[in-house]
Biotite code that builds the C-alpha atoms (Angstrom):
import biotite.structure as struc

atoms = struc.array([
    struc.Atom([101.566, 77.584, 100.933], chain_id="A", res_id=1, res_name="MET", atom_name="CA", element="C"),
    struc.Atom([99.495, 75.104, 103.267], chain_id="A", res_id=2, res_name="ARG", atom_name="CA", element="C"),
    struc.Atom([100.414, 76.095, 106.992], chain_id="A", res_id=3, res_name="GLN", atom_name="CA", element="C"),
    struc.Atom([98.682, 74.339, 109.878], chain_id="A", res_id=4, res_name="LEU", atom_name="CA", element="C"),
    struc.Atom([97.013, 76.800, 112.529], chain_id="A", res_id=5, res_name="ILE", atom_name="CA", element="C"),
    struc.Atom([96.320, 76.166, 116.435], chain_id="A", res_id=6, res_name="THR", atom_name="CA", element="C"),
    struc.Atom([96.479, 79.184, 117.595], chain_id="A", res_id=7, res_name="THR", atom_name="CA", element="C"),
    struc.Atom([94.492, 82.278, 117.552], chain_id="A", res_id=8, res_name="PRO", atom_name="CA", element="C"),
    struc.Atom([97.984, 84.233, 117.796], chain_id="A", res_id=9, res_name="GLU", atom_name="CA", element="C"),
    struc.Atom([98.407, 81.928, 114.303], chain_id="A", res_id=10, res_name="GLN", atom_name="CA", element="C"),
    struc.Atom([95.553, 83.326, 112.657], chain_id="A", res_id=11, res_name="VAL", atom_name="CA", element="C"),
    struc.Atom([96.338, 86.511, 113.506], chain_id="A", res_id=12, res_name="GLY", atom_name="CA", element="C"),
    struc.Atom([99.869, 86.386, 112.071], chain_id="A", res_id=13, res_name="GLN", atom_name="CA", element="C"),
    struc.Atom([98.749, 84.899, 108.832], chain_id="A", res_id=14, res_name="ILE", atom_name="CA", element="C"),
    struc.Atom([96.325, 87.742, 108.447], chain_id="A", res_id=15, res_name="LEU", atom_name="CA", element="C"),
    struc.Atom([98.226, 90.827, 109.822], chain_id="A", res_id=16, res_name="ARG", atom_name="CA", element="C"),
    struc.Atom([100.892, 89.283, 106.513], chain_id="A", res_id=17, res_name="SER", atom_name="CA", element="C"),
    struc.Atom([98.211, 88.986, 104.104], chain_id="A", res_id=18, res_name="ALA", atom_name="CA", element="C"),
    struc.Atom([97.206, 91.985, 105.236], chain_id="A", res_id=19, res_name="ARG", atom_name="CA", element="C"),
    struc.Atom([100.202, 93.962, 104.443], chain_id="A", res_id=20, res_name="ARG", atom_name="CA", element="C"),
    struc.Atom([100.693, 92.425, 101.744], chain_id="A", res_id=21, res_name="ALA", atom_name="CA", element="C"),
    struc.Atom([97.697, 93.775, 99.945], chain_id="A", res_id=22, res_name="LYS", atom_name="CA", element="C"),
    struc.Atom([99.374, 97.458, 100.858], chain_id="A", res_id=23, res_name="GLY", atom_name="CA", element="C"),
    struc.Atom([96.078, 97.418, 103.018], chain_id="A", res_id=24, res_name="LEU", atom_name="CA", element="C"),
    struc.Atom([96.567, 99.389, 107.118], chain_id="A", res_id=25, res_name="SER", atom_name="CA", element="C"),
    struc.Atom([94.266, 98.282, 109.752], chain_id="A", res_id=26, res_name="GLN", atom_name="CA", element="C"),
    struc.Atom([91.807, 101.759, 108.999], chain_id="A", res_id=27, res_name="ALA", atom_name="CA", element="C"),
    struc.Atom([91.689, 100.994, 104.699], chain_id="A", res_id=28, res_name="GLN", atom_name="CA", element="C"),
    struc.Atom([90.559, 97.119, 105.499], chain_id="A", res_id=29, res_name="ALA", atom_name="CA", element="C"),
    struc.Atom([88.429, 98.019, 108.492], chain_id="A", res_id=30, res_name="GLY", atom_name="CA", element="C"),
    struc.Atom([86.731, 99.982, 106.276], chain_id="A", res_id=31, res_name="ILE", atom_name="CA", element="C"),
    struc.Atom([85.964, 97.272, 103.435], chain_id="A", res_id=32, res_name="ARG", atom_name="CA", element="C"),
    struc.Atom([84.970, 95.325, 106.423], chain_id="A", res_id=33, res_name="LEU", atom_name="CA", element="C"),
    struc.Atom([82.775, 97.097, 108.265], chain_id="A", res_id=34, res_name="GLY", atom_name="CA", element="C"),
    struc.Atom([85.089, 96.799, 111.295], chain_id="A", res_id=35, res_name="LEU", atom_name="CA", element="C"),
    struc.Atom([86.870, 99.323, 113.553], chain_id="A", res_id=36, res_name="SER", atom_name="CA", element="C"),
    struc.Atom([90.101, 99.946, 113.310], chain_id="A", res_id=37, res_name="GLN", atom_name="CA", element="C"),
    struc.Atom([90.962, 98.660, 116.888], chain_id="A", res_id=38, res_name="ASN", atom_name="CA", element="C"),
    struc.Atom([89.287, 95.347, 116.229], chain_id="A", res_id=39, res_name="ARG", atom_name="CA", element="C"),
    struc.Atom([90.738, 94.329, 113.007], chain_id="A", res_id=40, res_name="VAL", atom_name="CA", element="C"),
    struc.Atom([94.625, 94.986, 115.611], chain_id="A", res_id=41, res_name="SER", atom_name="CA", element="C"),
    struc.Atom([92.864, 93.117, 118.159], chain_id="A", res_id=42, res_name="GLU", atom_name="CA", element="C"),
    struc.Atom([92.269, 90.439, 115.996], chain_id="A", res_id=43, res_name="LEU", atom_name="CA", element="C"),
    struc.Atom([95.572, 90.502, 114.686], chain_id="A", res_id=44, res_name="GLU", atom_name="CA", element="C"),
    struc.Atom([97.104, 90.110, 117.724], chain_id="A", res_id=45, res_name="LYS", atom_name="CA", element="C"),
    struc.Atom([94.965, 87.313, 118.544], chain_id="A", res_id=46, res_name="GLY", atom_name="CA", element="C"),
    struc.Atom([93.282, 89.609, 120.987], chain_id="A", res_id=47, res_name="ALA", atom_name="CA", element="C"),
    struc.Atom([90.293, 88.851, 120.153], chain_id="A", res_id=48, res_name="ALA", atom_name="CA", element="C"),
    struc.Atom([87.894, 85.966, 119.063], chain_id="A", res_id=49, res_name="THR", atom_name="CA", element="C"),
    struc.Atom([86.848, 85.714, 115.640], chain_id="A", res_id=50, res_name="VAL", atom_name="CA", element="C"),
    struc.Atom([83.452, 85.064, 114.144], chain_id="A", res_id=51, res_name="THR", atom_name="CA", element="C"),
    struc.Atom([83.220, 82.932, 111.552], chain_id="A", res_id=52, res_name="VAL", atom_name="CA", element="C"),
    struc.Atom([81.510, 85.791, 109.315], chain_id="A", res_id=53, res_name="ALA", atom_name="CA", element="C"),
    struc.Atom([84.427, 87.825, 110.317], chain_id="A", res_id=54, res_name="GLN", atom_name="CA", element="C"),
    struc.Atom([87.157, 85.182, 109.411], chain_id="A", res_id=55, res_name="LEU", atom_name="CA", element="C"),
    struc.Atom([85.315, 84.800, 105.923], chain_id="A", res_id=56, res_name="LEU", atom_name="CA", element="C"),
    struc.Atom([85.097, 88.150, 105.108], chain_id="A", res_id=57, res_name="ALA", atom_name="CA", element="C"),
    struc.Atom([89.184, 88.861, 106.260], chain_id="A", res_id=58, res_name="MET", atom_name="CA", element="C"),
    struc.Atom([89.814, 85.865, 103.946], chain_id="A", res_id=59, res_name="THR", atom_name="CA", element="C"),
    struc.Atom([87.918, 87.139, 100.986], chain_id="A", res_id=60, res_name="ALA", atom_name="CA", element="C"),
    struc.Atom([89.797, 89.996, 100.860], chain_id="A", res_id=61, res_name="LEU", atom_name="CA", element="C"),
    struc.Atom([93.293, 89.163, 101.761], chain_id="A", res_id=62, res_name="TYR", atom_name="CA", element="C"),
    struc.Atom([92.688, 86.119, 98.753], chain_id="A", res_id=63, res_name="ASP", atom_name="CA", element="C"),
    struc.Atom([93.063, 83.839, 101.362], chain_id="A", res_id=64, res_name="LEU", atom_name="CA", element="C"),
    struc.Atom([91.910, 80.629, 101.039], chain_id="A", res_id=65, res_name="GLN", atom_name="CA", element="C"),
    struc.Atom([89.980, 78.792, 104.005], chain_id="A", res_id=66, res_name="LEU", atom_name="CA", element="C"),
    struc.Atom([90.472, 75.128, 104.040], chain_id="A", res_id=67, res_name="GLU", atom_name="CA", element="C"),
    struc.Atom([89.625, 72.049, 107.091], chain_id="A", res_id=68, res_name="VAL", atom_name="CA", element="C"),
    struc.Atom([91.358, 68.953, 106.942], chain_id="A", res_id=69, res_name="ALA", atom_name="CA", element="C"),
    struc.Atom([91.000, 66.137, 108.544], chain_id="A", res_id=70, res_name="SER", atom_name="CA", element="C"),
    struc.Atom([94.225, 65.710, 111.539], chain_id="A", res_id=71, res_name="ARG", atom_name="CA", element="C"),
    struc.Atom([97.196, 64.001, 110.137], chain_id="A", res_id=72, res_name="GLY", atom_name="CA", element="C"),
    struc.Atom([96.250, 65.250, 106.194], chain_id="A", res_id=73, res_name="GLU", atom_name="CA", element="C"),
    struc.Atom([99.385, 65.340, 103.949], chain_id="A", res_id=74, res_name="PRO", atom_name="CA", element="C"),
    struc.Atom([100.019, 68.788, 102.726], chain_id="A", res_id=75, res_name="GLY", atom_name="CA", element="C"),
    struc.Atom([99.534, 70.967, 105.753], chain_id="A", res_id=76, res_name="ALA", atom_name="CA", element="C"),
    struc.Atom([102.608, 72.111, 107.217], chain_id="A", res_id=77, res_name="THR", atom_name="CA", element="C"),
    struc.Atom([103.111, 73.805, 110.431], chain_id="A", res_id=78, res_name="ALA", atom_name="CA", element="C"),
    struc.Atom([103.214, 77.625, 110.950], chain_id="A", res_id=79, res_name="TRP", atom_name="CA", element="C"),
])
């Protein structure tokens, strides 16, 4: 499923859902990512700024694919 993301909170919601789908706690994900449980929580709430490196590590761990497309490109659905 493709989703159009426009806010940090939406990023956090997707990361939280993907982590849970993998059966990982925030602490377990943090260990694998080299982050604290608190940092994972902040990222999932959209309360913290995620670095590109952190976002790519999280998408890899959760088997997500990050895709950048031009605005108005067909195939994206709003979140």
